N, C-alpha and C positions, 0 to 999 in steps of 0.2 A: 567536436566529435560528439557523436551520439552513443551513449554508454551501451544501448541495446544492440549496437552492431559491433560491440566488442573492441579490442585494442586500447582500452583505456583502463587505468587502475581502479579498483574499488575505492569507495570513500571510507575512510578510516580516522579515528582520533579527532583533532580540532576541525577538520574539514567537514567530517560528519557531523559534528555538534552545530557547526555553523549552519549548515543546511536544515538541520532539525529545527533550529530555532526560527527558520524562515517559513516554516509551515504554518498554515492558520491552525490555531489552537494546538501548539506543539506538545502540551502536557498531555493531551489525548493520544499522541502516537508513541509507542515505545519502540526503542530501537533494541534488538535482540542480538546479541554476540556480534555487534558491528557488522551484522550480515543482512537482516532484512528490519522491516518496520511492520509494526501490527497496531491496528486500532479496533476496538470493539465499539459497536454503536447500538443504542436501544431504541426501540420503536413501541408505539402504543399496541401494535398487534402484528400478527403474521403478515398480512395483506401489505402493510406499510413496509416491513422489513423486505419482503419479496420485491415490491417495486423499487427499493432502493438497490437491491442486488441486481436486478434487471438492468437498471440505469447504469451501473458500474459496468456491467457486461457490454453495454453498448459503446460506452467511452473506451473500454479496453479494446474492443475490435477496431474502433477509429484509429487508436494509438498504435495498434499492434504490440501492446503490452499487457500480458494477462496476469491479475493477481490470482492468489488462492483466496476464495471466499467460503466463509462457513455461514450457513444460514440456519436459524433456529426459530422457535416462536418469540417474536418481538425482539429479536437480536440478529446481529450479523457481525462478522470478524473478518477484516480484511488484512492480507498479508502480502506485502510487496518487496520485490527485489529484482535486480536485473540478472537474468539468467546467462546472458551472453557473458558476464564477467563475473558471475557467482557471487554477488554481494550488492 
């Protein structure tokens, strides 16, 4: 099943912790209220941060899964969750 299509339970507790450990650099990703994950990224300048955000946008379109992205000078923050199952 694909969570983006709904019909599956949200990840919680031990299952969520297990998936979190499988991420590359899990310490960089924060789980918030067992609902969404957030990662802040730093860059040397705005242009680099913008290129990163644009690349995420391209991948999001390909996957049909769109994160919330905050862009600032030399930084970006990405927030992910599956809207179809609200978690």
